[in-house]
SEKEVO-473912 format. One record per atom (N, C-alpha, C): residue number from 1; atom name; residue in one letter; x, y, z. Coordinates in pm, 1 decimal. Atoms other than C-alpha are relative to their C-alpha. Layout:
SEKEVO-473912
ATOM;NUM;CA;A;X;Y;Z
...
//
This chain:
SEKEVO-473912
ATOM;1;N;X;13.2;-113.0;90.6
ATOM;1;CA;X;2106.2;-1140.3;-5539.1
ATOM;1;C;X;-130.5;-7.8;-79.4
ATOM;2;N;X;124.2;13.6;76.0
ATOM;2;CA;X;1810.5;-1281.7;-5734.2
ATOM;2;C;X;-121.2;36.6;85.3
ATOM;3;N;X;110.0;-39.0;-88.6
ATOM;3;CA;X;1588.0;-1224.6;-5428.5
ATOM;3;C;X;-18.3;151.1;3.6
ATOM;4;N;X;9.3;-146.0;-1.4
ATOM;4;CA;X;1666.4;-852.9;-5449.2
ATOM;4;C;X;-86.4;53.4;-112.9
ATOM;5;N;X;78.0;-46.0;114.9
ATOM;5;CA;X;1490.9;-827.8;-5787.4
ATOM;5;C;X;-145.8;25.6;36.2
ATOM;6;N;X;140.2;-20.6;-37.1
ATOM;6;CA;X;1150.6;-857.5;-5620.2
ATOM;6;C;X;-20.5;131.5;73.9
ATOM;7;N;X;8.6;-128.7;-67.9
ATOM;7;CA;X;1229.6;-536.2;-5432.9
ATOM;7;C;X;34.3;117.2;-91.6
ATOM;8;N;X;-28.7;-107.9;94.4
ATOM;8;CA;X;1326.7;-339.3;-5746.0
ATOM;8;C;X;-125.7;82.7;-23.8
ATOM;9;N;X;112.5;-89.7;23.3
ATOM;9;CA;X;1107.0;-38.0;-5803.6
ATOM;9;C;X;-32.8;5.5;-148.3
ATOM;10;N;X;49.2;-6.2;137.3
ATOM;10;CA;X;895.1;-25.1;-6118.4
ATOM;10;C;X;-80.1;127.8;-17.9
ATOM;11;N;X;80.0;-117.6;31.6
ATOM;11;CA;X;731.9;268.5;-6290.2
ATOM;11;C;X;-145.4;-26.6;39.0
ATOM;12;N;X;137.9;16.7;-45.0
ATOM;12;CA;X;388.5;318.0;-6132.9
ATOM;12;C;X;-13.5;-52.4;141.6
ATOM;13;N;X;5.5;40.7;-140.8
ATOM;13;CA;X;478.4;179.3;-5790.3
ATOM;13;C;X;-24.8;124.0;85.5
ATOM;14;N;X;23.3;-108.5;-95.3
ATOM;14;CA;X;350.3;396.2;-5506.7
ATOM;14;C;X;54.4;-47.0;134.4
ATOM;15;N;X;-60.0;31.6;-129.7
ATOM;15;CA;X;550.1;400.2;-5182.8
ATOM;15;C;X;-60.6;88.8;107.1
ATOM;16;N;X;50.3;-75.6;-114.4
ATOM;16;CA;X;420.8;508.6;-4841.9
ATOM;16;C;X;95.0;-19.0;117.8
ATOM;17;N;X;-78.1;10.0;-124.2
ATOM;17;CA;X;617.6;588.5;-4525.2
ATOM;17;C;X;-75.6;-86.6;98.9
ATOM;18;N;X;59.9;84.2;-103.1
ATOM;18;CA;X;547.0;319.1;-4269.7
ATOM;18;C;X;23.5;59.1;138.5
ATOM;19;N;X;-34.6;-56.1;-130.6
ATOM;19;CA;X;715.1;506.8;-3986.9
ATOM;19;C;X;61.7;137.9;-18.7
ATOM;20;N;X;-56.4;-134.5;2.8
ATOM;20;CA;X;835.8;854.4;-3900.0
ATOM;20;C;X;32.1;42.0;142.7
ATOM;21;N;X;-29.8;-54.1;-133.1
ATOM;21;CA;X;982.7;1049.6;-3611.5
ATOM;21;C;X;-119.0;76.5;56.6
ATOM;22;N;X;120.3;-71.6;-42.8
ATOM;22;CA;X;658.2;1248.5;-3601.5
ATOM;22;C;X;-121.8;-64.9;-64.4
ATOM;23;N;X;121.3;66.7;47.4
ATOM;23;CA;X;303.3;1120.5;-3644.7
ATOM;23;C;X;-43.7;50.5;-136.9
ATOM;24;N;X;45.0;-58.4;126.5
ATOM;24;CA;X;228.3;1360.0;-3931.1
ATOM;24;C;X;85.7;-44.4;-118.9
ATOM;25;N;X;-86.5;46.9;107.8
ATOM;25;CA;X;513.7;1206.8;-4130.9
ATOM;25;C;X;-34.9;-137.9;-52.0
ATOM;26;N;X;38.4;135.3;40.4
ATOM;26;CA;X;351.2;864.2;-4155.3
ATOM;26;C;X;-96.8;7.3;-117.9
ATOM;27;N;X;93.9;12.8;110.5
ATOM;27;CA;X;179.8;772.0;-4479.8
ATOM;27;C;X;24.0;91.1;-118.7
ATOM;28;N;X;-26.4;-85.9;115.6
ATOM;28;CA;X;337.0;1027.3;-4713.5
ATOM;28;C;X;34.3;-86.6;-120.4
ATOM;29;N;X;-22.0;81.8;119.0
ATOM;29;CA;X;333.8;890.6;-5069.2
ATOM;29;C;X;118.2;46.6;-84.3
ATOM;30;N;X;-100.2;-29.9;101.6
ATOM;30;CA;X;601.4;876.1;-5336.7
ATOM;30;C;X;-34.9;-83.0;-122.3
ATOM;31;N;X;32.6;69.1;124.5
ATOM;31;CA;X;525.4;787.1;-5698.9
ATOM;31;C;X;128.3;-26.0;-77.8
ATOM;32;N;X;-115.2;36.1;82.7
ATOM;32;CA;X;792.4;599.3;-5892.0
ATOM;32;C;X;-40.3;25.1;-145.0
ATOM;33;N;X;36.8;-39.3;136.4
ATOM;33;CA;X;782.1;757.3;-6236.6
ATOM;33;C;X;85.0;-69.2;-106.1
ATOM;34;N;X;-91.9;60.2;95.7
ATOM;34;CA;X;1073.2;579.0;-6398.6
ATOM;34;C;X;55.7;-128.3;60.6
ATOM;35;N;X;-53.8;126.8;-49.7
ATOM;35;CA;X;1183.3;217.2;-6367.5
ATOM;35;C;X;150.2;11.9;21.3
ATOM;36;N;X;-142.3;-3.8;-32.9
ATOM;36;CA;X;1521.3;179.2;-6202.3
ATOM;36;C;X;37.2;-135.0;59.1
ATOM;37;N;X;-36.4;134.4;-45.5
ATOM;37;CA;X;1670.0;-167.4;-6171.7
ATOM;37;C;X;101.7;0.0;112.8
ATOM;38;N;X;-95.9;-6.5;-110.1
ATOM;38;CA;X;1914.9;-42.8;-5909.1
ATOM;38;C;X;-64.1;52.1;127.8
ATOM;39;N;X;66.6;-55.9;-118.2
ATOM;39;CA;X;1663.3;118.2;-5671.7
ATOM;39;C;X;-89.1;-105.6;64.4
ATOM;40;N;X;84.8;91.0;-76.1
ATOM;40;CA;X;1497.3;-88.6;-5399.6
ATOM;40;C;X;-63.2;77.7;114.8
ATOM;41;N;X;60.2;-63.6;-116.7
ATOM;41;CA;X;1288.4;-13.0;-5091.9
ATOM;41;C;X;23.1;-88.1;121.8
ATOM;42;N;X;-27.8;75.9;-122.5
ATOM;42;CA;X;1327.4;-117.8;-4729.2
ATOM;42;C;X;-125.6;-14.0;85.1
ATOM;43;N;X;113.0;31.0;-88.0
ATOM;43;CA;X;1106.0;-212.4;-4435.9
ATOM;43;C;X;-69.4;124.3;55.4
ATOM;44;N;X;64.2;-122.5;-47.4
ATOM;44;CA;X;1027.4;153.3;-4355.3
ATOM;44;C;X;-101.8;53.4;-100.1
ATOM;45;N;X;92.0;-41.5;105.6
ATOM;45;CA;X;822.7;180.7;-4675.2
ATOM;45;C;X;-94.7;-113.7;-34.4
ATOM;46;N;X;97.4;96.1;51.6
ATOM;46;CA;X;512.3;8.3;-4805.0
ATOM;46;C;X;-12.5;26.4;-149.4
ATOM;47;N;X;15.1;-16.2;145.1
ATOM;47;CA;X;500.0;-53.1;-5180.9
ATOM;47;C;X;-138.0;-49.3;-40.8
ATOM;48;N;X;129.7;37.7;55.6
ATOM;48;CA;X;165.4;-60.0;-5357.9
ATOM;48;C;X;17.9;-15.1;-150.7
ATOM;49;N;X;-4.0;26.3;143.9
ATOM;49;CA;X;155.9;-220.4;-5702.1
ATOM;49;C;X;-145.3;-6.2;-46.2
ATOM;50;N;X;139.6;-16.4;38.5
ATOM;50;CA;X;-164.3;-122.8;-5878.5
ATOM;50;C;X;-33.3;-68.5;-131.7
ATOM;51;N;X;54.4;42.1;128.4
ATOM;51;CA;X;-377.6;-274.5;-6150.8
ATOM;51;C;X;-39.9;128.8;-71.3
ATOM;52;N;X;20.5;-129.3;65.7
ATOM;52;CA;X;-360.9;23.9;-6387.9
ATOM;52;C;X;-130.4;7.3;-78.5
ATOM;53;N;X;131.4;-1.4;64.2
ATOM;53;CA;X;-689.9;-81.2;-6550.8
ATOM;53;C;X;-108.5;40.5;99.5
ATOM;54;N;X;97.9;-33.8;-103.7
ATOM;54;CA;X;-866.1;-13.0;-6218.2
ATOM;54;C;X;28.3;133.7;65.9
ATOM;55;N;X;-36.2;-127.8;-61.9
ATOM;55;CA;X;-674.8;280.7;-6068.4
ATOM;55;C;X;138.4;42.2;-49.8
ATOM;56;N;X;-127.6;-52.5;47.8
ATOM;56;CA;X;-399.2;500.6;-6204.1
ATOM;56;C;X;89.7;34.8;118.3
ATOM;57;N;X;-92.6;-33.4;-108.7
ATOM;57;CA;X;-89.8;535.6;-5984.8
ATOM;57;C;X;1.7;149.6;30.8
ATOM;58;N;X;0.3;-144.9;-19.4
ATOM;58;CA;X;-98.2;913.0;-6038.4
ATOM;58;C;X;-120.0;44.1;83.6
ATOM;59;N;X;119.9;-33.9;-76.8
ATOM;59;CA;X;-453.8;927.3;-5899.8
ATOM;59;C;X;20.0;-34.3;147.8
ATOM;60;N;X;-22.6;40.2;-139.5
ATOM;60;CA;X;-363.0;732.8;-5584.1
ATOM;60;C;X;100.1;92.9;66.7
ATOM;61;N;X;-101.8;-89.9;-54.5
ATOM;61;CA;X;-55.2;950.5;-5535.0
ATOM;61;C;X;-60.3;136.0;35.3
ATOM;62;N;X;57.6;-133.4;-23.6
ATOM;62;CA;X;-243.6;1280.3;-5570.6
ATOM;62;C;X;-106.1;-6.3;109.4
ATOM;63;N;X;101.7;13.9;-104.7
ATOM;63;CA;X;-536.5;1157.7;-5358.7
ATOM;63;C;X;65.6;-15.5;137.4
ATOM;64;N;X;-68.7;23.6;-127.7
ATOM;64;CA;X;-292.4;1044.9;-5086.9
ATOM;64;C;X;60.1;126.9;58.9
ATOM;65;N;X;-49.9;-129.2;-47.4
ATOM;65;CA;X;-164.0;1401.9;-5062.8
ATOM;65;C;X;-111.9;90.5;51.6
ATOM;66;N;X;113.6;-85.7;-35.1
ATOM;66;CA;X;-514.2;1542.7;-5005.6
ATOM;66;C;X;-26.9;-2.2;150.7
ATOM;67;N;X;34.2;-4.5;-142.9
ATOM;67;CA;X;-637.2;1651.7;-4661.4
ATOM;67;C;X;-93.3;-114.3;41.9
ATOM;68;N;X;94.0;108.5;-32.9
ATOM;68;CA;X;-912.1;1384.4;-4677.2
ATOM;68;C;X;74.8;-129.6;25.4
ATOM;69;N;X;-77.0;123.6;-17.3
ATOM;69;CA;X;-661.1;1103.7;-4715.7
ATOM;69;C;X;96.8;10.1;117.0
ATOM;70;N;X;-98.9;-18.7;-105.6
ATOM;70;CA;X;-418.1;1252.6;-4464.0
ATOM;70;C;X;-60.3;-13.4;139.4
ATOM;71;N;X;63.4;12.8;-132.5
ATOM;71;CA;X;-674.2;1230.0;-4180.0
ATOM;71;C;X;19.6;-136.8;49.7
//
């Protein structure tokens, strides 16, 4: 159970789809806005934990939705 804590989502985490049924579904972002000690992520997602002094999670999320990042 203590190992599960490292998979808990924190405010500011950015998640990306690692896989999808269609190619265009890969890489879609999700921004965790509120900490939830009961929510975790699985192997189909990639979690990015950012240094907020260097890049804001909101910026990475919005940029990841742009056509330039989606290519």
